[in-house]
Rosetta silent file (secondary structure, phi, psi, omega in degrees, C-alpha in Angstrom):
SEQUENCE: MKKFIIAIVSVLVISLVCASFVGCKDPNVNTSGIEGFGSTKPTAEPATAINGDMSAIEMLMAGVDNYYAADYVASNSVGALVTEVLGLKFTQFVKSQGIRQGSANGDYKQFSNNLSGSIGTSLMTVYIWEETAYDKTNGAETIYFRNGLKKDLGVVDYGDGTYDMAFKEGKTFQPVEKFTDVSAYQSSKAANPTKIWMYDIDETTYIVDQSVEPVDNKDGTYTFTIVADPKLSTVEYTEQMMYMLGSSGVSPDGFEFKEIKLEITIWENGYFKSLKLTESYYMQVAGFIDTTITLNSTRQFSYVDSEKGFTPTDLAQKMFTD
SCORE:     score description
SCORE:     0.000 S_00000001
   1 L     0.000  131.668  177.255  -34.444   -0.162   -1.276 S_00000001
   2 L   -93.149  144.157  178.975  -38.068    0.092   -0.201 S_00000001
   3 L  -122.093  123.420 -175.253  -40.053    3.210   -0.973 S_00000001
   4 E  -120.271  132.100 -170.458  -43.017    4.056    1.196 S_00000001
   5 L  -132.067  138.882  168.852  -45.435    6.849    0.302 S_00000001
   6 L  -124.671  144.551  179.138  -48.398    8.584    1.893 S_00000001
   7 L   -83.764   85.988  172.667  -50.558   11.103    0.166 S_00000001
   8 L  -105.170  121.098 -174.785  -50.045   14.100    2.434 S_00000001
   9 L   -88.051  121.609  177.434  -50.945   17.276    0.578 S_00000001
  10 L  -133.296   92.004 -175.057  -48.588   20.240    1.253 S_00000001
  11 L  -124.803  133.216 -179.281  -49.234   23.010   -1.286 S_00000001
  12 L  -108.262  125.870  178.159  -48.477   26.728   -0.868 S_00000001
  13 L  -130.010  131.876 -179.444  -50.555   29.336   -2.726 S_00000001
  14 E   -85.200  131.640  179.981  -50.213   33.110   -2.245 S_00000001
  15 L  -142.150  164.085 -178.853  -53.468   34.987   -1.638 S_00000001
  16 L  -113.713   20.160 -177.938  -54.491   38.373   -0.226 S_00000001
  17 L  -131.375  156.530  170.771  -57.545   37.325    1.767 S_00000001
  18 L   -76.894  164.040  176.928  -58.362   35.540    5.007 S_00000001
  19 L   -58.154  135.317 -169.870  -60.211   32.212    4.825 S_00000001
  20 L   -72.858  -20.033 -178.108  -63.745   33.045    3.796 S_00000001
  21 L  -105.386    3.997 -171.121  -65.505   30.844    6.390 S_00000001
  22 L  -130.175  140.613  174.109  -63.220   31.617    9.354 S_00000001
  23 L   -65.706  157.455 -177.141  -62.561   34.650   11.517 S_00000001
  24 L   -79.291   92.766 -178.992  -59.055   36.107   11.352 S_00000001
  25 L  -151.310  173.125 -176.669  -57.404   34.331   14.254 S_00000001
  26 L  -130.061   74.724 -175.761  -54.679   31.805   14.935 S_00000001
  27 L   -79.843  165.641  169.985  -56.133   29.002   17.106 S_00000001
  28 L   -75.721  147.129 -176.458  -54.528   25.785   18.181 S_00000001
  29 L  -102.401  131.389  176.246  -55.502   22.876   15.975 S_00000001
  30 L   -73.677  116.833 -178.465  -56.976   19.699   17.395 S_00000001
  31 L  -112.647   25.364 -175.631  -54.826   16.851   16.108 S_00000001
  32 L   -78.921  -16.449 -179.858  -56.428   14.029   18.103 S_00000001
  33 L    78.765 -161.900 -179.559  -58.159   12.501   15.085 S_00000001
  34 L   -77.828  126.382 -177.290  -61.371   10.505   15.308 S_00000001
  35 L   -60.776  125.540  178.264  -62.168    9.678   18.930 S_00000001
  36 L    83.684  -15.153 -177.615  -61.718    5.977   19.557 S_00000001
  37 L   -67.973  134.975  178.262  -60.639    5.265   16.000 S_00000001
  38 L    81.453   11.695 -176.801  -57.735    2.820   15.754 S_00000001
  39 L   -91.017   -6.240 -178.678  -58.066    1.623   19.356 S_00000001
  40 L   -94.801  122.398  179.712  -58.948   -1.975   18.460 S_00000001
  41 L   -67.996  128.586  179.093  -56.013   -4.344   18.183 S_00000001
  42 L   -67.466  146.724 -177.615  -56.135   -6.252   14.880 S_00000001
  43 L  -106.255  -10.262 -178.867  -56.521  -10.013   15.193 S_00000001
  44 L   -66.030  145.986  177.681  -55.379  -11.081   11.706 S_00000001
  45 L   -64.759  127.112 -178.345  -52.127  -12.988   11.467 S_00000001
  46 L   -73.784  154.891  174.916  -49.395  -10.531   10.403 S_00000001
  47 L   -71.130  -34.659 -179.748  -47.269  -11.082    7.329 S_00000001
  48 L  -133.344  120.014 -179.489  -44.161  -10.210    9.353 S_00000001
  49 L   -79.314  156.298  174.912  -43.945  -10.714   13.121 S_00000001
  50 L  -122.032  167.075  174.543  -42.086   -8.363   15.433 S_00000001
  51 L  -152.605  166.151 -174.669  -40.358   -8.789   18.789 S_00000001
  52 L   -66.509  -11.428  179.290  -38.747   -6.620   21.438 S_00000001
  53 L   -87.142   -6.913 -178.154  -35.232   -7.349   20.171 S_00000001
  54 L   -72.531  152.186  172.798  -35.868   -5.587   16.856 S_00000001
  55 L   -80.679  171.162  179.557  -34.368   -2.208   16.030 S_00000001
  56 H   -60.856  -44.246 -177.585  -36.542    0.779   15.133 S_00000001
  57 H   -68.926  -33.019  177.437  -35.902    0.388   11.402 S_00000001
  58 H   -67.199  -41.579  177.465  -36.667   -3.362   11.578 S_00000001
  59 H   -66.334  -39.309  178.659  -40.004   -2.682   13.279 S_00000001
  60 H   -58.702  -48.796 -176.095  -40.795    0.031   10.758 S_00000001
  61 H   -68.715  -33.621  175.022  -40.210   -2.245    7.788 S_00000001
  62 H   -65.648  -42.105  178.406  -42.212   -5.056    9.406 S_00000001
  63 H   -61.761  -38.496  177.556  -45.086   -2.629    9.976 S_00000001
  64 H   -64.774  -43.627  177.378  -44.977   -1.576    6.327 S_00000001
  65 H   -56.966  -44.968 -177.458  -45.101   -5.218    5.221 S_00000001
  66 H   -70.576  -33.500  176.222  -48.154   -5.793    7.407 S_00000001
  67 H   -59.633  -47.922 -177.806  -49.835   -2.602    6.197 S_00000001
  68 H   -72.044  -26.992 -177.081  -49.674   -3.748    2.588 S_00000001
  69 H   -85.125  -15.439 -176.580  -50.689   -7.320    3.417 S_00000001
  70 L   -63.790  138.923  178.204  -53.779   -6.343    5.439 S_00000001
  71 L   -75.400  -22.266  176.754  -57.113   -7.235    3.826 S_00000001
  72 E  -146.596  130.974  175.166  -58.667   -4.084    5.292 S_00000001
  73 E  -150.533  134.340  175.329  -56.976   -0.924    6.536 S_00000001
  74 E  -126.627  153.518  178.140  -58.252    2.582    7.172 S_00000001
  75 E  -142.896  151.001  179.064  -56.376    5.646    8.352 S_00000001
  76 E  -134.523  128.144 -177.512  -57.249    9.078    9.632 S_00000001
  77 E  -128.326  130.965  177.828  -54.790   11.984    9.741 S_00000001
  78 E  -135.982  137.590 -179.190  -55.306   15.413   11.281 S_00000001
  79 E  -169.109 -167.360 -177.699  -52.728   18.119   11.743 S_00000001
  80 E  -132.880  140.799  177.731  -51.471   21.644   11.209 S_00000001
  81 E  -112.695  114.446 -175.811  -49.270   23.190    8.533 S_00000001
  82 E  -108.623  123.167  178.417  -47.378   26.236    9.885 S_00000001
  83 E  -104.594  126.404  175.866  -45.758   28.711    7.485 S_00000001
  84 E  -110.371  118.629 -176.832  -43.063   31.061    8.807 S_00000001
  85 E  -152.830  135.535  178.522  -42.365   34.005    6.518 S_00000001
  86 L    53.507   36.374  177.953  -41.249   37.602    7.063 S_00000001
  87 L    77.830    4.823 -179.174  -41.196   37.014   10.820 S_00000001
  88 E  -114.771  159.897  176.752  -44.835   35.912   10.888 S_00000001
  89 E  -122.465  134.148  177.643  -46.523   32.529   11.335 S_00000001
  90 E  -124.771  139.931 -174.662  -49.623   31.352    9.472 S_00000001
  91 E  -115.850  138.454  172.830  -51.513   28.160   10.259 S_00000001
  92 E  -127.231  144.083  172.684  -53.500   25.819    8.035 S_00000001
  93 E   -88.867  148.773  175.582  -55.341   22.678    9.064 S_00000001
  94 E  -133.024  138.132  179.868  -54.747   19.505    7.053 S_00000001
  95 E  -139.570  144.752  172.282  -56.845   16.350    7.099 S_00000001
  96 E  -149.856  146.236  176.108  -56.754   13.120    5.152 S_00000001
  97 E  -134.794  146.997  178.517  -58.633    9.842    5.316 S_00000001
  98 E  -148.474  153.567  178.722  -58.087    6.615    3.474 S_00000001
  99 E  -149.860  138.815  177.668  -59.525    3.138    3.287 S_00000001
 100 E  -131.886  136.733  172.734  -58.521    0.020    1.370 S_00000001
 101 E  -115.718  127.377 -177.599  -60.371   -3.248    0.887 S_00000001
 102 L    96.079  138.956 -179.213  -58.335   -6.216   -0.290 S_00000001
 103 L   -59.661  138.071  177.996  -54.620   -6.803    0.185 S_00000001
 104 L   -67.575   -8.537  175.943  -52.422   -4.386   -1.726 S_00000001
 105 L   -85.715   -5.234 -179.750  -50.515   -7.462   -2.877 S_00000001
 106 L  -138.202 -143.630  175.915  -53.516   -8.595   -4.915 S_00000001
 107 L   -75.798  141.189  179.500  -56.825   -7.192   -6.145 S_00000001
 108 E  -165.596  166.459  174.460  -58.118   -4.305   -4.077 S_00000001
 109 E  -129.612  143.196 -174.400  -60.011   -1.026   -4.009 S_00000001
 110 E  -142.239  139.226  178.592  -58.866    2.090   -2.233 S_00000001
 111 E  -131.913  140.844  177.373  -60.394    5.480   -1.528 S_00000001
 112 E  -149.202  154.582  170.771  -58.798    8.575    0.002 S_00000001
 113 E  -136.301  152.964 -179.591  -59.422   12.273    0.432 S_00000001
 114 E  -133.251  128.464 -178.692  -57.129   15.154    1.339 S_00000001
 115 E  -126.921  144.127  174.246  -58.266   18.505    2.739 S_00000001
 116 E  -149.602  135.812  179.631  -56.370   21.676    3.621 S_00000001
 117 E  -151.791  150.508 -179.685  -57.675   25.089    4.619 S_00000001
 118 E   -75.667  142.474  178.629  -56.457   28.323    6.173 S_00000001
 119 L  -130.780   18.886 -179.091  -57.476   29.055    9.765 S_00000001
 120 L  -145.781  172.486  172.160  -55.665   32.294   10.501 S_00000001
 121 L   -61.566  117.229 -165.629  -54.983   35.832    9.386 S_00000001
 122 L  -153.044  135.169  167.441  -52.947   34.982    6.354 S_00000001
 123 L   -87.246   -5.360 -179.138  -51.492   36.247    3.114 S_00000001
 124 E  -124.638  116.655 -176.895  -50.953   32.598    2.313 S_00000001
 125 L  -136.979  143.049 -179.771  -53.983   30.375    2.108 S_00000001
 126 L  -126.534  127.169  170.538  -54.593   26.923    0.722 S_00000001
 127 L  -119.031  116.241  178.804  -57.956   25.390   -0.092 S_00000001
 128 E  -135.790  132.624  165.491  -57.704   21.785   -1.214 S_00000001
 129 E  -140.447  105.271 -179.315  -60.271   19.027   -1.408 S_00000001
 130 E  -121.760  140.667  176.009  -59.070   16.100   -3.472 S_00000001
 131 E  -131.124  139.124 -178.297  -60.506   12.592   -3.659 S_00000001
 132 E  -134.203  132.988  173.167  -58.965    9.572   -5.297 S_00000001
 133 E  -120.151  134.604 -176.042  -60.340    6.083   -5.859 S_00000001
 134 E  -124.753  128.636 -177.434  -58.044    3.295   -6.999 S_00000001
 135 E  -127.284  120.218  175.025  -59.295   -0.018   -8.373 S_00000001
 136 E  -119.839  111.826 -177.982  -57.043   -2.968   -9.170 S_00000001
 137 E  -133.130  122.787  179.739  -58.925   -5.984  -10.527 S_00000001
 138 L    52.948   38.833  176.774  -57.303   -8.913  -12.333 S_00000001
 139 L    86.063  -15.769  179.916  -54.165   -6.861  -12.849 S_00000001
 140 E   -84.307  134.085 -177.069  -55.979   -3.931  -14.461 S_00000001
 141 E  -115.027  130.464  176.988  -55.507   -0.593  -12.677 S_00000001
 142 E  -133.114  133.211  178.168  -57.944    2.322  -12.840 S_00000001
 143 E  -117.467  131.658  174.354  -57.675    5.610  -10.951 S_00000001
 144 E  -111.682  135.193 -177.115  -60.562    8.034  -10.467 S_00000001
 145 E  -136.316  140.494  172.466  -59.775   11.586   -9.369 S_00000001
 146 E  -150.161  158.452  177.651  -61.844   14.646   -8.546 S_00000001
 147 E  -150.645  162.613  176.544  -61.309   17.880   -6.639 S_00000001
 148 L   -97.170  139.267  178.697  -63.073   20.997   -5.432 S_00000001
 149 L   -74.985  143.717 -178.197  -62.121   24.381   -6.843 S_00000001
 150 H   -54.449  -41.471 -177.129  -60.701   26.884   -4.365 S_00000001
 151 H   -66.947  -17.480 -178.663  -63.375   29.455   -5.237 S_00000001
 152 H   -97.226   -2.998 -172.133  -66.096   26.925   -4.360 S_00000001
 153 E  -112.310  156.108  171.643  -64.657   25.939   -0.967 S_00000001
 154 E  -150.675  163.140 -179.054  -64.580   27.377    2.521 S_00000001
 155 E   -97.937  134.643  176.808  -63.414   26.336    5.975 S_00000001
 156 E  -100.320  123.176  177.770  -65.913   25.488    8.711 S_00000001
 157 E   -99.164  113.852 -178.855  -64.846   26.427   12.245 S_00000001
 158 L   -79.895   -6.042  175.399  -66.633   24.260   14.806 S_00000001
 159 L    82.443    1.192 -179.376  -65.467   26.555   17.591 S_00000001
 160 L  -121.459   21.838 -178.361  -63.751   23.844   19.612 S_00000001
 161 L    87.807    4.865  176.707  -60.395   23.793   17.847 S_00000001
 162 L  -114.243  151.521 -173.504  -61.584   21.473   15.076 S_00000001
 163 E  -140.082  157.058  176.825  -62.085   22.412   11.442 S_00000001
 164 E  -148.671  177.357  179.046  -63.459   20.956    8.254 S_00000001
 165 E  -110.820  148.537  177.869  -64.040   21.907    4.631 S_00000001
 166 E  -144.749  150.712  172.936  -67.381   22.700    3.030 S_00000001
 167 E   -83.398  141.144  173.175  -68.693   23.634   -0.397 S_00000001
 168 L   -66.730  158.535 -174.565  -70.398   26.987   -0.724 S_00000001
 169 L   -55.094  128.037  178.403  -74.108   26.804   -1.525 S_00000001
 170 L    84.147   -0.520 -178.434  -74.723   25.387   -4.988 S_00000001
 171 L  -104.145  157.149 -178.991  -71.085   24.359   -5.488 S_00000001
 172 L  -157.401 -169.890 -179.839  -69.678   20.863   -5.819 S_00000001
 173 L   -69.293  156.394  167.688  -66.778   18.782   -7.155 S_00000001
 174 L   -71.376  162.749  179.563  -65.374   19.057  -10.624 S_00000001
 175 L   -57.309  151.863  179.168  -66.170   16.105  -12.911 S_00000001
 176 L   -70.048  135.026  172.792  -64.381   12.849  -12.222 S_00000001
 177 E  -103.063  143.404 -176.728  -61.227   12.192  -14.235 S_00000001
 178 E  -120.761  134.279  179.331  -60.317    8.613  -15.063 S_00000001
 179 E  -126.963  135.733  173.518  -56.818    7.205  -15.596 S_00000001
 180 L  -112.205    4.386  177.323  -55.863    3.704  -16.685 S_00000001
 181 L  -125.588  115.885 -175.473  -52.161    4.483  -16.645 S_00000001
 182 H   -60.804  -40.537 -178.565  -50.627    5.088  -13.210 S_00000001
 183 H   -64.638  -33.211  177.832  -47.724    7.116  -14.602 S_00000001
 184 H   -67.064  -39.447  176.781  -50.146    9.444  -16.394 S_00000001
 185 H   -65.828  -44.989 -177.841  -51.957   10.076  -13.113 S_00000001
 186 H   -61.061  -41.070 -176.831  -48.715   10.631  -11.225 S_00000001
 187 H   -72.671  -21.485 -175.623  -47.412   13.174  -13.720 S_00000001
 188 H  -106.900  -21.670 -172.536  -50.639   15.149  -13.707 S_00000001
 189 L  -127.587  -61.567 -169.848  -52.001   14.874  -10.170 S_00000001
 190 L  -163.655  179.931  175.081  -50.047   13.292   -7.349 S_00000001
 191 L   -71.706  168.114 -179.353  -47.806   10.495   -6.193 S_00000001
 192 L   -53.032  116.409 -174.119  -48.984    6.902   -6.387 S_00000001
 193 L   -71.649   -5.181 -177.512  -52.089    6.890   -4.141 S_00000001
 194 L   -91.400   -4.687 -175.328  -51.579    3.287   -3.077 S_00000001
 195 L   -90.687  165.135 -171.587  -48.392    3.916   -1.088 S_00000001
 196 L   -89.350  -39.135  171.949  -48.110    4.544    2.616 S_00000001
 197 L  -156.775  164.885 -167.186  -45.888    7.638    2.767 S_00000001
 198 L   -90.774   29.619 -177.366  -43.796    9.825    0.541 S_00000001
 199 E  -121.140  145.801  172.812  -40.407    8.984    2.029 S_00000001
 200 L   -95.136   97.191 -176.227  -37.664    6.577    1.008 S_00000001
 201 L  -119.274  121.628  174.036  -36.771    5.114    4.399 S_00000001
 202 L  -154.532 -165.517 -176.147  -34.514    2.108    4.843 S_00000001
 203 L   -61.729  -21.789 -176.099  -31.223    1.162    6.503 S_00000001
 204 L   -96.133  -13.652 -174.339  -29.308    3.686    4.371 S_00000001
 205 L  -115.193   -9.719  176.067  -31.554    6.739    4.771 S_00000001
 206 E   -92.290  152.334 -174.331  -32.564    6.784    8.436 S_00000001
 207 L   -98.460  109.496 -171.032  -30.309    8.499   10.977 S_00000001
 208 H   -62.475  -48.378 -171.796  -29.343    6.013   13.668 S_00000001
 209 H   -75.931   -5.576  175.120  -28.024    8.393   16.340 S_00000001
 210 H  -107.726  -11.284  179.216  -31.133   10.608   16.196 S_00000001
 211 L   -85.385  164.409 -178.368  -33.677    7.797   16.134 S_00000001
 212 E  -120.325  127.513 -177.630  -35.079    6.122   19.257 S_00000001
 213 E   -68.759  158.408 -175.435  -35.107    2.361   19.651 S_00000001
 214 E   -58.032  137.928  175.720  -38.404    0.563   20.453 S_00000001
 215 E  -116.077  128.838  177.544  -39.831    0.941   23.945 S_00000001
 216 E   -77.569  116.277 -177.585  -42.256   -1.660   25.294 S_00000001
 217 L   -81.582   -2.998  178.313  -45.248    0.296   26.613 S_00000001
 218 L    63.102   21.325  177.735  -46.484   -2.728   28.595 S_00000001
 219 L  -130.343   21.248 -178.748  -49.951   -2.291   27.069 S_00000001
 220 L    90.173   11.788  179.140  -49.581   -4.445   23.972 S_00000001
 221 E  -137.008  159.223  169.850  -47.722   -1.796   21.958 S_00000001
 222 E  -118.814  151.557  175.008  -44.208   -0.578   21.222 S_00000001
 223 E  -126.868  137.749  177.293  -43.182    3.010   20.461 S_00000001
 224 E  -150.578  164.637 -178.427  -40.126    4.103   18.497 S_00000001
 225 E  -125.195  132.236  174.843  -38.890    7.116   16.549 S_00000001
 226 E  -113.136  122.181  171.367  -37.391    7.208   13.081 S_00000001
 227 E  -109.107  120.678 -175.606  -35.481   10.306   11.998 S_00000001
 228 E  -102.049  152.400  173.716  -34.694   10.154    8.284 S_00000001
 229 L   -61.302  119.133 -172.860  -32.047   11.997    6.292 S_00000001
 230 L   -66.444  -17.187  177.717  -34.095   14.945    4.964 S_00000001
 231 L   -96.259  -51.022 -174.793  -32.333   14.902    1.589 S_00000001
 232 H   -66.923  -30.059 -175.787  -31.723   11.227    0.878 S_00000001
 233 H   -89.527    0.452 -173.857  -35.214   10.150    1.954 S_00000001
 234 H  -129.772   27.793 -178.262  -37.073   12.779   -0.106 S_00000001
 235 H   -61.360  -53.259  178.978  -35.635   12.609   -3.620 S_00000001
 236 H   -69.719  -37.185  179.890  -38.940   11.623   -5.253 S_00000001
 237 H   -61.299  -41.890  178.667  -40.929   13.685   -2.765 S_00000001
 238 H   -60.467  -42.467  177.964  -38.973   16.813   -3.685 S_00000001
 239 H   -61.383  -42.507 -179.915  -39.776   16.287   -7.363 S_00000001
 240 H   -66.848  -41.485  179.517  -43.463   15.890   -6.537 S_00000001
 241 H   -63.123  -41.059  179.203  -43.504   18.962   -4.294 S_00000001
 242 H   -62.540  -39.061  178.070  -41.859   21.079   -6.993 S_00000001
 243 H   -65.464  -47.003 -177.017  -44.525   19.966   -9.456 S_00000001
 244 H   -64.862  -41.974  178.102  -47.366   20.676   -7.036 S_00000001
 245 H   -64.405  -43.528  179.638  -46.002   24.081   -6.054 S_00000001
 246 H   -62.738  -40.158 -179.168  -45.423   25.029   -9.677 S_00000001
 247 H   -71.179  -14.347  178.773  -48.923   23.962  -10.690 S_00000001
 248 L   -98.178    6.046  176.113  -50.283   26.185   -7.903 S_00000001
 249 L    91.237   10.216  179.183  -48.528   29.288   -9.203 S_00000001
 250 L  -104.600  134.452  178.586  -45.550   29.284   -6.810 S_00000001
 251 L  -115.221   84.118 -175.301  -41.985   29.381   -8.170 S_00000001
 252 E   -79.203  145.814  173.342  -39.811   28.318   -5.218 S_00000001
 253 E  -114.509  147.592  175.737  -36.030   28.622   -5.162 S_00000001
 254 E    63.444   29.229 -178.717  -33.713   26.571   -2.987 S_00000001
 255 E   -60.731  130.452 -177.277  -36.426   24.091   -2.023 S_00000001
 256 E  -158.479  129.106  173.250  -35.028   21.700    0.565 S_00000001
 257 E   -71.627  138.977 -177.820  -36.439   19.373    3.225 S_00000001
 258 E  -110.501  -27.317 -178.355  -35.010   20.119    6.672 S_00000001
 259 E  -153.989  135.560  171.533  -36.589   17.475    8.908 S_00000001
 260 E  -133.537  111.804 -179.252  -38.410   14.155    8.575 S_00000001
 261 E  -134.263  130.841  179.398  -39.388   12.519   11.871 S_00000001
 262 E  -121.256  118.653  174.000  -41.849    9.677   12.480 S_00000001
 263 E  -103.826  110.683 -168.056  -42.916    8.731   16.029 S_00000001
 264 E  -115.030  134.930  168.217  -44.654    5.388   15.647 S_00000001
 265 E  -110.072  128.218 -174.977  -46.728    3.228   17.964 S_00000001
 266 E  -126.041  138.364  176.266  -47.092   -0.334   16.715 S_00000001
 267 E   -63.900  153.627 -176.559  -49.205   -3.194   18.046 S_00000001
 268 L   -64.640  -14.669  175.178  -47.216   -6.107   19.459 S_00000001
 269 L   -94.868    6.560  169.095  -48.349   -8.225   16.496 S_00000001
 270 L    99.607    8.964  177.220  -46.724   -5.816   14.036 S_00000001
 271 L   -99.721  137.308  177.446  -49.551   -3.585   12.791 S_00000001
 272 E   -60.109  135.466  174.766  -49.205    0.200   12.918 S_00000001
 273 E  -102.033  -49.447  179.597  -51.431    1.815   15.565 S_00000001
 274 E  -154.161  161.070 -178.294  -50.534    5.498   15.195 S_00000001
 275 E  -142.234  122.862  170.929  -47.987    7.815   13.637 S_00000001
 276 E  -102.788  123.519 -172.878  -46.963   11.305   14.711 S_00000001
 277 E  -114.963  135.089  167.518  -45.246   13.067   11.855 S_00000001
 278 E  -122.187  122.149 -179.117  -43.016   16.136   11.755 S_00000001
 279 E  -133.514  127.448 -177.177  -42.051   17.308    8.283 S_00000001
 280 E  -135.848  140.057  176.531  -40.293   20.599    7.595 S_00000001
 281 E  -144.889  158.539 -176.431  -38.952   22.229    4.438 S_00000001
 282 E  -120.943  148.911  172.115  -37.442   25.544    3.334 S_00000001
 283 E  -162.874  167.045  172.084  -37.702   27.577    0.152 S_00000001
 284 E  -109.745  132.104  177.522  -37.547   31.107   -1.176 S_00000001
 285 E  -104.225  136.433 -178.387  -40.654   32.614   -2.750 S_00000001
 286 L    61.716   21.815  172.900  -40.279   35.303   -5.429 S_00000001
 287 L    84.616  -10.325 -176.967  -36.523   34.817   -5.234 S_00000001
 288 L  -148.258   -7.747 -177.871  -35.939   36.512   -1.863 S_00000001
 289 E   -91.636  105.465  179.854  -38.694   35.698    0.683 S_00000001
 290 E   -67.642  128.975 -175.253  -37.341   33.047    3.057 S_00000001
 291 E  -136.016  128.908  174.388  -40.104   30.601    3.911 S_00000001
 292 E  -120.331  131.825 -178.697  -40.141   27.606    6.254 S_00000001
 293 E  -123.400  130.414 -178.432  -43.125   25.263    6.370 S_00000001
 294 E  -126.851  129.406  175.425  -43.649   22.623    9.054 S_00000001
 295 E  -106.481  125.957  170.016  -46.304   19.913    9.128 S_00000001
 296 E  -120.655  123.212 -177.790  -47.224   18.243   12.409 S_00000001
 297 E  -145.450  158.808  175.082  -49.887   15.577   12.165 S_00000001
 298 E  -120.353  126.900 -179.389  -51.230   12.504   13.902 S_00000001
 299 E  -118.687  129.004  179.113  -52.308    9.516   11.844 S_00000001
 300 E  -111.827  146.038 -177.769  -54.300    6.623   13.283 S_00000001
 301 E  -118.181  141.391  175.803  -54.705    3.195   11.692 S_00000001
 302 E  -133.352  143.664  178.460  -57.597    0.773   11.932 S_00000001
 303 L  -120.036   16.016 -177.809  -57.955   -2.767   10.632 S_00000001
 304 L  -120.994  117.613 -171.643  -61.575   -3.157   11.797 S_00000001
 305 L   -76.352   -1.944  179.088  -64.237   -1.998    9.350 S_00000001
 306 L   -97.331   -3.172 -177.929  -66.819   -1.343   12.083 S_00000001
 307 L   -70.751  148.889 -174.920  -64.858    1.389   13.859 S_00000001
 308 L   -55.636  135.517  173.336  -66.333    4.869   13.876 S_00000001
 309 L   111.911  -20.442 -177.850  -65.583    7.030   10.867 S_00000001
 310 L  -143.241  144.342  172.418  -65.489    4.525    8.028 S_00000001
 311 L  -133.156  138.744  179.724  -67.814    1.986    6.498 S_00000001
 312 L   -65.929  139.541 -179.096  -66.875   -0.570    3.849 S_00000001
 313 L  -156.432  177.898  174.888  -68.348    0.175    0.461 S_00000001
 314 L   -74.890   94.809 -166.575  -67.596   -0.155   -3.206 S_00000001
 315 H   -65.879  -32.975 -179.564  -64.683    2.240   -2.950 S_00000001
 316 H   -67.618  -19.445  179.131  -64.113    2.786   -6.656 S_00000001
 317 H  -104.139   -3.521 -173.745  -67.696    4.090   -6.867 S_00000001
 318 H   -56.176  -42.121 -175.557  -67.717    5.992   -3.560 S_00000001
 319 H   -68.876  -15.966  179.157  -67.002    9.369   -5.097 S_00000001
 320 H   -87.270  -17.725 -173.772  -70.032    9.049   -7.388 S_00000001
 321 H  -109.398  -17.534 -179.394  -72.456    8.394   -4.527 S_00000001
 322 L   -69.471    0.000    0.000  -71.238   10.699   -1.752 S_00000001
């Protein structure tokens, strides 16, 4: 069974204030990502070729193989996290970016950040800014981690449906933490940052009759949809979510994923182009407050280091120089 993981941060924290940098409103969130990013077809020979006769799950697994084999890959994800509780809806924006230099099958360096902030009138607000750098050289693995404290962060509203995170004046990241043991990092911070997504998806966990077989778009890409069993594909993810929620002061009961859907566009040579994700889960807060949370996001992939939004650098040191 293959296990594929992406660091998508979904943490619920109860608060009694609106986001400090944003007016109390509930706007639509721009999920288009970086304009033009990921539009260049990669030219490198893929590790696993695809063809129009493949099933959706076969194309997915080929795309994962090629993702890990790529010498350079960057991704940009933008979306909205909607919480439904007590008949009300609250919206948070979520953003993540990642870049890796060197094939994940050998020595490589990888950097990623994850941001989440409230953008509406909300009793539930999340401020997250986490950055992780991963360095694997000659078999030795080192992880660097840092984050911004909620009290030091605020959301910037650009007024056009896009949002970002900013430090308040005079505030900055907490000191960098260093791990040389991956399991120690996982137990204290997050899932393995080198994986592509937090779902166990293979022939036994995806739902055939709800998925959509590949469609040739006649533009050098295929599109297909994978719907995964929300329980079987999230065993490890559920454990991680329970840890993250607990560490944020939330004690959920009856936590359960309700939907995992991936709408994927893949280049005809087998590299992922974009991913639209729908992820939904249910829980009870304080033992009786029914809560449903749904993440909708768009993730774009690039294999060209000159595309707007990312520049190659010494990724393990990036967090010290930014």
